[in-house]
Backbone bond lengths (Angstrom), bond angles and torsions (degrees), N, CA, C in turn:
res aa  C-N    CA-C-N  psi(-1)  N-CA   C-N-CA  omega(-1)  CA-C   N-CA-C  phi
1 M - - - 1.542 - - 1.499 109.22 -
2 E 1.315 119.01 122.34 1.409 123.38 -176.98 1.531 111.09 -106.96
3 I 1.336 118.87 155.86 1.403 123.23 178.36 1.551 111.66 -60.96
4 Y 1.249 117.47 -40.89 1.426 120.72 -179.26 1.577 113.20 -66.36
5 Q 1.327 114.09 -31.60 1.466 117.44 174.02 1.554 110.94 -67.18
6 L 1.325 118.32 -37.89 1.463 122.36 175.82 1.441 110.91 -65.45
7 R 1.368 119.71 -38.16 1.452 120.90 178.77 1.546 108.53 -65.18
8 Y 1.332 119.64 -42.52 1.405 121.10 176.06 1.444 111.60 -60.01
9 F 1.313 117.05 -44.22 1.525 122.24 179.93 1.508 109.47 -60.61
10 V 1.312 118.88 -47.60 1.491 120.18 177.87 1.528 112.63 -60.87
11 A 1.314 117.91 -38.47 1.432 121.88 -178.92 1.569 110.24 -62.86
12 V 1.367 113.51 -43.36 1.453 116.75 -179.71 1.522 110.55 -68.42
13 A 1.317 118.03 -39.76 1.447 124.31 177.31 1.519 113.17 -57.95
14 E 1.358 115.70 -38.01 1.415 122.62 -172.36 1.580 109.79 -88.21
15 T 1.240 117.30 -28.93 1.563 120.76 176.19 1.491 113.56 -94.69
16 A 1.312 117.59 -19.55 1.492 123.17 -176.56 1.486 110.40 57.09
17 N 1.388 119.62 32.95 1.367 124.80 -176.15 1.533 113.09 -159.97
18 F 1.300 119.34 125.21 1.396 120.60 -176.04 1.559 112.88 -66.04
19 T 1.302 114.85 -41.77 1.473 119.72 -179.78 1.501 112.13 -60.78
20 K 1.355 114.45 -47.18 1.459 116.16 -177.85 1.523 112.41 -71.23
21 A 1.333 116.21 -30.93 1.444 120.05 176.52 1.574 109.83 -66.94
22 A 1.296 117.15 -36.73 1.445 120.22 -178.46 1.547 109.65 -69.56
23 A 1.333 115.51 -40.69 1.525 117.19 175.40 1.459 111.40 -63.42
24 R 1.327 118.93 -39.03 1.417 123.12 -179.43 1.578 111.46 -64.55
25 C 1.283 115.03 -35.90 1.540 121.56 178.58 1.482 114.55 -89.65
26 F 1.353 117.17 -2.57 1.460 122.53 179.67 1.547 113.70 60.03
27 V 1.290 115.12 40.54 1.456 123.42 172.48 1.548 111.58 -129.65
28 S 1.305 115.43 165.90 1.513 118.33 178.38 1.522 108.70 -72.06
29 Q 1.310 116.21 148.63 1.418 124.23 176.79 1.587 112.34 -55.95
30 P 1.326 117.87 -44.09 1.495 117.84 178.94 1.523 112.13 -64.70
31 S 1.343 118.31 -37.84 1.428 121.49 179.94 1.498 111.69 -64.08
32 L 1.323 116.15 -46.27 1.412 121.92 176.19 1.529 114.90 -59.77
33 S 1.324 112.69 -47.11 1.489 118.09 174.71 1.501 114.96 -55.57
34 Q 1.302 115.53 -41.54 1.488 121.12 178.96 1.468 110.62 -63.95
35 Q 1.329 117.75 -39.71 1.489 120.14 -178.89 1.504 110.25 -69.37
36 I 1.303 119.63 -33.70 1.451 123.64 176.49 1.529 108.64 -66.70
37 I 1.269 117.65 -42.97 1.482 122.75 172.36 1.478 112.96 -55.41
38 N 1.328 112.87 -49.41 1.495 118.22 179.82 1.516 110.59 -60.25
39 L 1.325 116.82 -40.20 1.475 121.23 179.55 1.519 109.53 -65.72
40 E 1.318 117.37 -42.63 1.495 118.33 178.95 1.522 110.94 -65.57
41 T 1.351 118.11 -36.47 1.448 120.64 175.67 1.502 111.86 -63.50
42 E 1.316 119.16 -40.60 1.420 124.13 179.71 1.589 111.00 -63.85
43 V 1.323 117.37 -44.18 1.459 121.04 -177.11 1.472 111.12 -84.47
44 G 1.286 117.27 -11.74 1.497 121.94 174.97 1.544 113.64 74.99
45 Q 1.304 116.19 17.86 1.506 118.40 178.03 1.517 108.77 -147.49
46 G 1.290 116.19 152.71 1.444 121.74 171.19 1.494 111.16 -68.64
47 L 1.357 116.14 139.93 1.485 118.11 -178.28 1.533 109.07 -110.49
48 F 1.295 119.25 -11.59 1.454 119.12 177.09 1.565 110.15 -139.08
49 H 1.305 111.33 145.76 1.449 118.79 167.93 1.535 106.31 -87.29
50 R 1.285 119.00 123.83 1.437 121.90 177.90 1.537 110.83 -88.63
51 L 1.363 113.71 116.09 1.489 120.12 -169.48 1.466 108.44 -122.50
52 G 1.320 116.66 61.24 1.455 121.91 176.86 1.535 106.62 74.78
53 R 1.291 116.18 -116.48 1.495 117.83 -176.44 1.535 111.07 -90.27
54 S 1.266 119.13 1.21 1.467 121.93 177.06 1.529 109.67 -126.31
55 V 1.321 115.47 166.95 1.462 119.69 175.84 1.507 108.42 -136.78
56 A 1.353 113.65 160.89 1.476 120.12 177.18 1.530 109.19 -137.87
57 L 1.275 117.88 146.04 1.469 121.60 -176.81 1.565 109.34 -68.33
58 T 1.238 112.25 140.74 1.541 120.81 168.02 1.456 107.99 -79.20
59 D 1.323 118.06 173.04 1.466 121.17 173.28 1.454 112.81 -57.45
60 A 1.351 116.56 -41.19 1.452 120.02 176.30 1.471 114.70 -65.45
61 G 1.316 116.25 -34.59 1.469 124.56 178.47 1.512 107.82 -66.56
62 K 1.318 121.10 -42.14 1.444 125.17 -180.00 1.514 109.83 -62.34
63 V 1.310 118.24 -39.41 1.471 124.10 176.82 1.526 109.63 -63.94
64 L 1.298 117.89 -49.31 1.432 123.73 -177.76 1.495 110.63 -65.98
65 L 1.303 121.22 -38.82 1.443 123.71 178.08 1.520 114.56 -52.29
66 E 1.306 113.76 -47.03 1.501 117.94 -178.48 1.540 110.58 -62.94
67 H 1.284 116.89 -42.22 1.481 123.19 176.94 1.488 110.83 -69.82
68 A 1.324 120.66 -36.21 1.451 121.96 179.43 1.517 112.67 -65.93
69 Y 1.357 117.71 -40.62 1.439 119.73 172.56 1.447 112.63 -57.74
70 R 1.239 118.11 -39.11 1.519 120.77 -174.33 1.564 107.18 -75.91
71 I 1.295 115.92 -41.09 1.492 117.45 -178.84 1.544 111.45 -66.40
72 I 1.332 115.92 -43.48 1.482 118.28 179.66 1.518 110.29 -64.96
73 S 1.339 114.61 -42.03 1.461 118.79 -179.24 1.543 110.74 -61.13
74 E 1.340 118.59 -43.48 1.426 121.99 -175.91 1.540 109.39 -68.94
75 A 1.374 116.82 -39.13 1.394 120.47 178.27 1.529 110.94 -63.72
76 D 1.338 117.67 -45.09 1.480 121.66 179.21 1.606 109.80 -63.33
77 N 1.287 111.93 -42.13 1.482 111.46 -179.62 1.521 113.00 -67.19
78 A 1.335 116.57 -35.23 1.527 115.62 178.75 1.509 111.30 -65.59
79 L 1.361 114.56 -38.09 1.446 119.32 -179.68 1.568 110.56 -63.82
80 R 1.307 116.29 -43.76 1.443 121.24 177.72 1.516 111.99 -59.15
81 L 1.349 116.02 -45.83 1.448 119.44 -179.32 1.552 111.58 -63.95
82 L 1.268 115.57 -40.72 1.479 122.32 -176.84 1.576 107.59 -64.69
83 K 1.367 116.14 -33.35 1.451 121.30 -172.76 1.566 110.21 -82.19
84 E 1.359 117.81 -12.70 1.439 118.91 -176.39 1.528 111.53 -67.66
85 D 1.341 119.51 132.87 1.416 124.17 178.24 1.531 106.71 -130.35
86 P 1.358 114.35 103.07 1.488 119.02 -177.78 1.540 113.55 -53.97
87 S 1.357 117.67 -30.05 1.447 118.99 -177.26 1.523 111.20 -69.39
88 R 1.320 117.61 -21.67 1.457 120.21 178.85 1.525 112.88 -101.27
89 G 1.372 116.03 -1.97 1.391 119.00 -177.07 1.513 108.90 99.34
90 Y 1.350 115.10 144.27 1.552 118.65 -176.65 1.531 102.89 -80.16
91 P 1.355 112.99 129.06 1.458 118.75 -179.10 1.498 113.63 -78.31
92 V 1.381 118.16 144.26 1.412 124.75 172.78 1.539 109.77 -153.19
93 A 1.288 117.39 132.61 1.443 121.93 176.43 1.523 110.87 -104.19
94 V 1.306 117.99 125.79 1.491 122.74 -171.47 1.559 106.14 -131.67
95 G 1.341 112.57 135.58 1.450 119.44 173.84 1.543 109.25 -118.49
96 A 1.322 116.94 145.97 1.439 120.62 -175.04 1.522 108.22 -143.77
97 I 1.370 117.19 148.25 1.409 120.92 173.31 1.486 110.68 -69.41
98 P 1.384 119.91 152.28 1.433 123.80 -173.78 1.599 115.28 -54.04
99 T 1.348 117.37 -39.99 1.438 121.10 -177.62 1.509 113.79 -71.56
100 V 1.362 116.94 -4.90 1.436 120.82 177.59 1.530 108.07 -115.52
101 A 1.316 118.20 -37.73 1.501 120.93 -171.86 1.515 108.71 -62.05
102 H 1.302 120.66 -36.42 1.519 119.89 -171.25 1.502 113.49 -65.46
103 F 1.320 119.60 -21.56 1.485 118.75 176.73 1.511 111.87 -117.95
104 F 1.348 118.58 -24.74 1.492 117.79 -172.20 1.466 111.82 -82.27
105 F 1.389 119.40 -38.01 1.474 118.15 179.51 1.542 109.73 -62.91
106 P 1.342 122.03 -47.53 1.446 120.21 177.06 1.520 113.24 -58.40
107 A 1.295 117.60 -38.94 1.501 120.80 177.51 1.498 111.40 -62.29
108 V 1.288 118.41 -44.56 1.496 120.95 175.88 1.458 115.60 -60.99
109 V 1.377 114.88 -47.66 1.487 120.74 176.48 1.532 109.84 -56.41
110 A 1.337 117.04 -48.48 1.439 121.23 -178.65 1.588 110.83 -59.53
111 H 1.320 113.04 -44.42 1.448 116.10 179.74 1.524 113.06 -62.36
112 C 1.304 117.49 -39.84 1.456 121.10 -179.36 1.527 110.51 -67.94
113 R 1.323 115.80 -40.25 1.464 118.72 -178.32 1.515 108.64 -66.87
114 A 1.386 117.93 -41.71 1.472 122.09 179.87 1.461 113.01 -63.02
115 N 1.339 118.00 -35.63 1.399 123.55 -179.05 1.557 117.17 -101.65
116 E 1.289 113.01 12.77 1.489 119.93 178.54 1.537 112.19 49.79
117 I 1.337 112.95 48.63 1.496 120.28 175.67 1.534 108.30 -92.78
118 R 1.262 115.34 119.89 1.480 121.22 -173.36 1.484 109.68 -83.38
119 L 1.345 117.95 81.26 1.443 123.72 -176.34 1.556 108.40 -117.50
120 N 1.251 116.87 121.48 1.471 126.19 177.10 1.560 106.66 -93.23
121 L 1.334 115.38 86.70 1.483 121.27 -168.29 1.606 110.03 -93.33
122 S 1.313 113.57 129.20 1.414 121.39 173.51 1.554 106.07 -115.88
123 T 1.351 114.87 130.18 1.443 117.29 -171.20 1.578 110.43 -123.09
124 A 1.346 116.75 154.46 1.387 124.69 172.90 1.579 110.30 -140.42
125 E 1.297 117.56 134.47 1.467 121.84 177.55 1.516 109.87 -110.18
126 N 1.302 117.96 123.32 1.466 121.47 -176.92 1.474 109.37 -160.97
127 F 1.360 114.82 172.00 1.465 118.12 177.04 1.524 110.60 -78.71
128 R 1.351 115.71 166.54 1.465 119.57 -168.08 1.529 113.47 -60.85
129 P 1.332 120.57 -41.10 1.524 118.24 178.33 1.519 111.34 -58.17
130 Q 1.323 117.50 -41.63 1.468 117.56 179.88 1.488 113.32 -70.40
131 I 1.364 119.31 -34.89 1.422 121.99 175.70 1.567 112.99 -63.90
132 L 1.284 114.21 -44.18 1.453 120.93 179.36 1.498 110.32 -62.81
133 H 1.366 116.66 -41.32 1.461 120.58 -179.90 1.550 109.21 -63.78
134 A 1.330 114.86 -42.05 1.467 117.87 178.52 1.509 112.82 -63.87
135 V 1.323 119.15 -35.94 1.496 123.21 173.15 1.492 111.58 -60.08
136 L 1.386 114.03 -48.28 1.475 117.94 -175.19 1.456 112.26 -70.41
137 E 1.405 117.29 -26.57 1.466 119.61 -178.12 1.507 110.02 -88.95
138 G 1.293 120.24 -4.62 1.450 122.52 177.72 1.592 110.30 81.95
139 E 1.357 115.95 17.10 1.446 116.96 178.34 1.434 114.78 -81.18
140 I 1.376 120.20 -20.82 1.433 121.93 172.70 1.533 107.75 -132.54
141 D 1.316 115.65 164.44 1.486 119.98 -179.18 1.518 110.20 -86.89
142 V 1.368 116.26 -43.36 1.371 124.43 -173.38 1.585 113.95 -135.32
143 G 1.321 119.51 140.81 1.438 120.65 176.38 1.493 107.23 -116.72
144 I 1.306 118.58 154.48 1.450 125.64 173.74 1.500 107.34 -122.37
145 V 1.331 116.38 104.97 1.436 122.71 -177.18 1.505 115.32 -137.37
146 S 1.303 118.80 170.23 1.425 121.21 176.80 1.508 111.13 -85.54
147 L 1.343 114.25 154.84 1.466 120.97 173.06 1.489 109.22 -97.06
148 P 1.332 118.08 162.14 1.467 129.25 6.33 1.510 110.68 -89.98
149 L 1.361 115.61 167.53 1.473 122.38 179.70 1.440 110.49 -125.94
150 H 1.331 116.90 163.52 1.460 122.45 173.14 1.495 110.13 -135.82
151 E 1.258 117.09 80.46 1.473 124.27 -177.27 1.561 108.89 -159.54
152 P 1.376 114.33 104.04 1.480 118.77 -176.34 1.517 113.23 -62.01
153 R 1.340 119.97 -23.34 1.424 124.85 -179.98 1.515 115.71 -78.00
154 I 1.342 115.37 -6.58 1.438 120.98 -175.80 1.570 110.71 -102.88
155 V 1.352 113.39 132.91 1.452 119.74 170.88 1.517 107.74 -98.29
156 A 1.341 115.14 127.01 1.500 119.58 178.62 1.504 110.89 -111.13
157 E 1.265 114.94 134.64 1.508 122.47 177.60 1.545 106.45 -122.51
158 P 1.336 118.42 103.11 1.457 121.71 -179.70 1.540 111.24 -51.37
159 L 1.373 114.33 137.79 1.502 117.80 -177.04 1.541 107.57 -114.19
160 F 1.321 119.47 -56.37 1.470 121.40 178.08 1.506 110.66 -152.18
161 S 1.299 120.04 168.40 1.468 124.33 171.58 1.518 104.07 -133.01
162 E 1.336 113.99 154.87 1.457 121.68 -177.78 1.569 111.27 -152.79
163 P 1.274 116.32 150.11 1.495 118.54 178.03 1.503 111.91 -74.93
164 L 1.370 115.68 154.31 1.421 122.35 171.56 1.549 108.19 -93.85
165 L 1.307 117.49 139.89 1.455 123.14 -176.91 1.522 109.38 -119.43
166 L 1.345 114.10 160.81 1.471 118.91 175.55 1.557 106.07 -94.56
167 A 1.312 115.22 123.40 1.448 120.93 176.90 1.529 110.20 -104.86
168 L 1.317 118.30 130.11 1.451 121.77 -177.74 1.488 112.66 -157.69
169 S 1.301 113.19 171.32 1.511 116.94 178.01 1.515 113.31 -70.48
170 A 1.332 117.17 145.03 1.425 117.23 179.11 1.518 113.93 -64.36
171 N 1.340 116.61 -12.78 1.477 120.50 177.61 1.561 111.96 -88.31
172 H 1.218 116.89 -8.88 1.499 121.81 -175.52 1.584 107.87 -71.05
173 P 1.292 115.58 139.70 1.516 119.43 -178.65 1.559 110.86 -57.51
174 L 1.268 119.86 -32.85 1.475 120.65 -179.30 1.523 112.01 -73.55
175 A 1.321 118.38 -13.93 1.431 121.38 178.10 1.474 115.06 -61.66
176 T 1.343 114.85 -26.26 1.475 122.54 -177.24 1.516 113.77 -121.18
177 A 1.409 114.08 8.36 1.437 118.81 -179.72 1.485 111.27 -64.54
178 E 1.294 118.67 147.50 1.470 121.78 178.86 1.495 111.66 -59.60
179 Q 1.338 119.19 -35.98 1.460 121.17 174.40 1.453 110.74 -152.08
180 V 1.372 120.96 157.54 1.402 124.03 -176.71 1.511 106.24 -130.00
181 T 1.328 117.81 132.10 1.434 126.27 175.78 1.558 110.26 -127.73
182 F 1.296 116.87 163.48 1.475 117.91 -177.58 1.507 113.00 -66.45
183 P 1.357 117.96 -34.12 1.508 116.86 175.90 1.568 113.22 -62.25
184 D 1.367 116.01 -21.68 1.453 117.32 177.77 1.605 110.37 -72.43
185 L 1.361 117.49 -9.77 1.402 119.65 -178.12 1.534 113.24 -97.97
186 R 1.334 119.53 4.77 1.374 123.97 -172.04 1.538 114.89 -56.07
187 E 1.351 112.89 -42.35 1.432 118.73 -178.64 1.564 116.42 -98.15
188 E 1.302 114.00 10.93 1.481 119.59 -177.13 1.481 111.63 -85.12
189 N 1.308 119.97 153.30 1.464 126.81 167.80 1.536 110.29 -81.49
190 F 1.315 116.30 131.39 1.457 120.00 -177.82 1.527 110.05 -107.41
191 L 1.398 112.66 147.99 1.440 118.07 166.79 1.463 104.01 -114.01
192 S 1.353 114.72 139.98 1.466 124.16 -174.50 1.468 114.34 -140.13
193 L 1.333 115.55 154.47 1.537 120.71 170.12 1.547 103.20 -72.55
194 G 1.296 115.04 176.40 1.521 122.19 -176.36 1.512 112.01 -63.46
195 D 1.310 115.22 163.10 1.451 120.33 -176.95 1.558 112.32 -60.96
196 A 1.329 116.91 -26.25 1.537 119.08 175.10 1.507 114.27 -71.11
197 S 1.323 116.32 -10.56 1.480 117.34 178.85 1.504 114.66 -73.14
198 S 1.307 114.06 131.61 1.468 119.89 -179.61 1.549 109.89 -66.02
199 L 1.358 116.73 -31.38 1.409 117.66 178.68 1.496 111.54 -68.57
200 A 1.358 119.55 -41.10 1.437 123.37 174.43 1.478 111.29 -56.21
201 A 1.293 116.21 -45.06 1.479 120.73 -179.90 1.535 111.25 -64.41
202 Q 1.286 118.41 -38.32 1.480 123.98 175.38 1.478 110.68 -60.25
203 V 1.388 116.29 -47.07 1.458 118.89 179.07 1.575 113.83 -60.48
204 R 1.350 112.19 -37.73 1.452 115.19 -179.17 1.540 108.11 -68.30
205 R 1.316 118.32 -36.88 1.481 118.98 178.45 1.536 109.39 -64.42
206 I 1.309 119.16 -40.86 1.379 121.79 -174.62 1.530 111.03 -68.67
207 T 1.402 114.88 -45.88 1.459 117.54 178.31 1.566 112.71 -65.08
208 G 1.362 113.89 -29.53 1.487 117.67 173.60 1.458 113.59 -62.12
209 D 1.374 114.89 -35.00 1.467 118.45 -179.18 1.551 110.09 -65.81
210 Y 1.401 113.72 -24.39 1.537 116.75 173.67 1.458 112.70 -97.89
211 D 1.332 118.49 18.72 1.474 123.57 176.35 1.555 116.42 60.46
212 F 1.337 116.31 39.07 1.431 118.14 168.63 1.559 110.12 -148.15
213 E 1.338 111.55 156.14 1.512 119.01 -177.67 1.559 103.16 -105.07
214 P 1.340 117.92 128.64 1.459 119.89 176.70 1.501 112.83 -58.99
215 R 1.298 116.73 133.40 1.465 122.57 178.37 1.498 109.06 -88.85
216 I 1.338 113.06 97.71 1.502 119.76 -170.72 1.508 107.98 -90.38
217 V 1.307 118.13 121.58 1.408 122.69 179.62 1.524 115.29 -109.40
218 H 1.346 115.74 -13.32 1.412 123.27 173.89 1.451 110.79 -141.13
219 R 1.388 117.84 130.00 1.491 122.60 172.77 1.477 106.61 -112.79
220 C 1.267 118.65 131.11 1.437 124.39 -173.74 1.502 111.21 -122.14
221 A 1.319 117.10 141.73 1.437 122.23 -177.28 1.538 107.85 -89.52
222 Q 1.323 118.80 -23.34 1.411 128.47 -174.87 1.558 112.89 -117.51
223 L 1.319 115.59 135.16 1.461 119.39 177.13 1.502 111.90 -62.70
224 A 1.343 118.08 -32.85 1.424 119.42 179.21 1.470 115.57 -66.10
225 T 1.423 113.36 -36.77 1.457 118.78 175.92 1.506 113.02 -66.21
226 L 1.333 113.78 -41.80 1.441 116.94 179.91 1.599 110.74 -61.53
227 K 1.308 114.98 -42.08 1.517 118.38 -179.00 1.505 109.85 -61.59
228 T 1.394 113.44 -44.83 1.490 116.84 -176.55 1.528 111.65 -64.05
229 L 1.287 118.45 -42.94 1.471 117.85 179.14 1.540 112.61 -70.72
230 T 1.290 114.14 -29.61 1.530 117.94 174.45 1.543 110.76 -64.49
231 A 1.298 113.09 -44.81 1.491 118.33 179.69 1.511 113.62 -63.19
232 L 1.290 114.52 -27.53 1.503 123.24 -179.76 1.557 110.81 -77.93
233 G 1.355 115.56 -8.71 1.391 119.63 -178.29 1.496 118.24 83.30
234 L 1.317 118.36 20.85 1.431 124.30 -179.09 1.545 113.95 -79.59
235 G 1.279 113.91 -8.97 1.522 120.87 -179.94 1.536 107.24 162.89
236 I 1.365 112.66 -175.64 1.471 118.00 179.66 1.554 107.70 -115.46
237 S 1.339 115.26 164.64 1.430 120.21 -173.96 1.613 107.94 -136.72
238 I 1.282 116.41 150.81 1.492 118.82 171.30 1.464 105.49 -110.44
239 L 1.358 118.56 120.00 1.440 122.79 -176.99 1.508 111.55 -129.07
240 P 1.292 119.15 154.89 1.498 122.58 173.47 1.499 108.88 -72.37
241 R 1.331 115.28 152.04 1.482 118.76 -178.16 1.505 114.13 -58.22
242 S 1.348 117.54 -28.98 1.462 119.72 -175.76 1.547 108.22 -75.96
243 A 1.286 120.41 -6.25 1.464 120.90 177.46 1.589 112.39 -77.11
244 R 1.324 113.86 -14.26 1.479 118.17 174.62 1.444 113.56 -63.15
245 S 1.293 120.15 137.78 1.442 121.54 -175.43 1.560 109.56 -148.13
246 P 1.365 117.57 144.39 1.465 119.13 176.25 1.541 111.70 -59.23
247 N 1.282 116.62 -20.48 1.529 120.98 177.22 1.482 115.77 -89.84
248 D 1.330 117.98 10.84 1.475 120.94 179.30 1.542 111.19 -59.55
249 P 1.377 116.32 148.14 1.539 116.60 -178.59 1.497 110.34 -63.30
250 A 1.293 115.71 152.32 1.461 122.01 177.59 1.525 108.57 -59.90
251 G 1.281 114.56 140.87 1.450 121.58 175.00 1.575 112.11 88.77
252 L 1.279 118.79 2.73 1.484 120.37 174.47 1.517 110.12 -94.21
253 V 1.313 112.44 124.99 1.515 119.03 178.34 1.544 112.31 -124.29
254 Y 1.300 115.82 163.25 1.455 119.41 -176.53 1.560 107.11 -127.79
255 R 1.305 114.51 139.41 1.449 119.48 177.13 1.577 110.05 -125.55
256 K 1.290 114.49 139.70 1.483 122.48 171.66 1.546 108.40 -75.61
257 F 1.332 115.05 145.36 1.449 118.58 174.03 1.491 109.65 -82.64
258 S 1.315 118.71 142.64 1.414 126.18 173.74 1.541 110.66 -71.13
259 G 1.291 118.53 152.11 1.450 123.69 176.28 1.558 108.34 75.44
260 A 1.378 111.52 -144.00 1.483 119.98 -177.41 1.540 107.90 -65.02
261 T 1.354 117.97 121.56 1.486 124.29 -174.56 1.536 105.44 -89.16
262 P 1.369 116.04 126.52 1.464 118.20 176.87 1.524 109.29 -69.16
263 V 1.262 117.45 144.02 1.492 121.82 -173.40 1.534 109.21 -135.55
264 R 1.288 118.24 141.85 1.481 120.81 174.34 1.595 104.83 -114.81
265 E 1.366 110.41 146.69 1.509 118.47 177.92 1.534 110.26 -111.84
266 I 1.293 114.67 134.23 1.442 120.22 -174.87 1.591 104.85 -111.83
267 A 1.281 117.15 136.70 1.433 122.33 -179.49 1.568 114.42 -134.81
268 L 1.291 115.13 154.36 1.424 121.09 169.54 1.548 108.12 -89.46
269 V 1.312 117.59 128.21 1.476 120.82 -178.21 1.554 110.35 -122.21
270 S 1.291 113.80 150.64 1.480 122.78 176.96 1.469 112.04 -152.99
271 H 1.319 118.50 161.15 1.473 123.39 178.70 1.525 105.13 -71.36
272 Y 1.354 112.19 134.03 1.502 116.56 -178.99 1.461 117.08 -59.52
273 R 1.366 116.15 -23.30 1.491 121.70 177.07 1.440 115.47 -93.99
274 R 1.292 120.01 0.24 1.452 124.29 -173.18 1.524 110.61 -86.12
275 H 1.292 118.07 123.01 1.446 123.21 -180.00 1.557 110.01 -68.15
276 A 1.323 115.69 133.34 1.434 119.52 177.36 1.549 109.94 -79.70
277 T 1.283 115.75 107.02 1.440 120.19 178.20 1.511 111.04 -73.91
278 R 1.345 118.09 174.38 1.441 121.06 178.45 1.555 109.89 -66.06
279 G 1.310 120.81 -31.75 1.443 122.08 175.66 1.530 111.18 -68.87
280 T 1.309 117.03 -37.84 1.487 118.85 176.65 1.510 110.44 -64.95
281 E 1.300 116.43 -45.61 1.505 119.90 -179.65 1.549 109.63 -60.90
282 L 1.329 119.42 -41.98 1.482 118.71 177.00 1.462 113.46 -66.00
283 F 1.364 116.57 -36.85 1.482 115.14 179.19 1.506 111.55 -68.82
284 V 1.287 117.52 -42.70 1.519 120.50 179.76 1.511 110.27 -57.22
285 A 1.398 114.88 -44.39 1.477 118.89 -179.77 1.539 109.51 -64.67
286 A 1.325 118.34 -40.27 1.421 119.07 -179.51 1.545 110.65 -68.14
287 A 1.278 115.89 -38.64 1.519 120.64 -179.77 1.493 109.84 -59.95
288 H 1.351 118.62 -42.59 1.458 121.20 177.18 1.558 111.04 -70.15
289 A 1.227 113.41 -30.85 1.494 116.03 -177.56 1.509 113.32 -70.19
290 V 1.323 117.89 -32.07 1.489 122.09 178.48 1.510 115.67 -85.42
291 V 1.335 115.04 -11.28 1.437 118.17 176.02 1.515 111.37 -69.58
292 G 1.312 118.59 134.36 1.442 123.08 -171.73 1.496 109.67 115.16
293 P 1.369 118.85 -167.98 1.434 120.84 178.90 1.565 109.38 -61.54
294 M 1.266 116.57 117.21 1.459 123.06 -178.78 1.496 111.38 -104.39
295 Q 1.335 118.42 125.49 1.451 117.98 173.05 1.544 109.26 -111.53
296 V 1.375 110.51 78.99 1.456 120.85 -179.81 1.467 108.81 -121.27
297 P 1.373 118.43 114.44 1.499 121.88 -173.22 1.497 112.62 -58.71
298 T 1.387 118.36 -24.48 1.443 120.29 -174.31 1.548 112.71 -94.35
299 A 1.304 113.99 5.26 1.479 114.93 -174.12 1.567 108.71 -137.69
300 T 1.306 115.12 161.37 1.467 121.46 171.17 1.537 107.98 -61.93
301 T 1.297 116.52 153.50 1.440 120.02 173.30 1.515 110.46 -106.78
302 P 1.355 118.81 79.20 1.500 119.59 -168.61 1.582 106.54 -80.28
303 P 1.242 119.84 132.74 1.472 124.55 179.75 1.551 108.30 -86.29
304 F 1.350 116.46 46.70 1.455 115.49 177.38 1.554 110.39 -78.77
305 R 1.295 116.85 164.47 1.481 118.24 -177.12 1.497 108.61 -108.19
306 P 1.435 113.94 136.93 1.462 116.25 179.38 1.474 109.82 -66.63
307 T 1.367 114.25 151.15 1.435 123.71 176.51 1.486 110.66 -100.76
308 E 1.294 118.91 141.80 1.477 121.95 -179.34 1.521 108.43 -49.81
309 R 1.363 116.77 128.24 1.468 119.22 -175.39 1.474 110.65 -75.85
310 R 1.339 114.92 121.66 1.469 120.08 175.19 1.541 106.58 -162.33
311 R 1.310 114.95 150.59 1.432 119.16 177.35 1.500 107.93 -105.28
312 R 1.292 116.79 147.27 1.540 123.13 -179.28 1.493 111.35 -148.71
313 R 1.305 115.58 140.17 1.453 116.62 169.62 1.490 107.81 -74.79
314 V 1.310 115.15 148.54 1.486 120.16 -179.07 1.573 103.43 -84.50
315 A 1.340 113.84 127.62 1.449 120.86 -178.75 1.542 107.70 -67.41
316 P 1.392 114.89 141.08 1.450 119.79 -179.47 1.489 113.37 -57.49
317 D 1.350 118.30 -28.69 1.444 121.74 -177.49 1.489 113.13 -100.10
318 A 1.353 116.84 17.60 1.507 121.86 177.28 1.524 112.10 -61.82
319 E 1.285 114.71 149.75 1.440 120.60 -177.30 1.579 109.89 -63.90
320 L 1.317 116.23 138.45 1.477 120.45 176.35 1.499 109.64 -71.12
């Protein structure tokens, strides 16, 4: 039994399709199928029910899957540990959603340099679905995303929470209104990040609670673009407080919501089977260290509040 055979087996189990599993493993479908047959011959039992274009695990396959996850995880963890070279810095790969990456990565780098922490940091900025996929596939060690999540294989460690603010042009009537509530936004034009953005999804949930759908007139891939168009008066935006920056375009103002303030929670996430390397431990410690009032010239100084540090598995029935 070879590690690569177990990787092929897991891919088939997770995709329920030999063709999709082969594409995921970058091998031909006949080659993958033959390796699965070889594995079944070795264990002496069928691992999959062949159901036309899809497959399902047999009872033996279900038993092997649990062990396969553990074996692959341990092998990958051992390889990462052996590759660590303290003289070059402890490696760690981290992914973050765009509304966090722009200020958090510079803050962590500055903290590590100031405290002579030898961290070899590799970063990726992407939307939450892609970050979670990278965590599950073992492409990154840690993800920084917003809660809630719905993935039992993910361990979430709350990092901080912050209020959501109304961003709008200084010339907009609501910029000087005595108070602002979500019902006041019912007839407004909205600017939003793409549909894959967890912030965009949260805004849709909140407006849904007030029985209206935001009328989105501009969808932006970049936070800077969204801010610029908002400052020009093309619509309003809902942004986290950490999005504020001294470099914001002229004419962009922020308003707090009256009454119950909407809040987003940000967490560090990792695969529950992934071993925490020294690099991961150093990054997590640095991440918690920079939460709170940050005096970093290259980053926003967001007055978010730290969340009590604890790790938790995400419940299978957690809200999407």
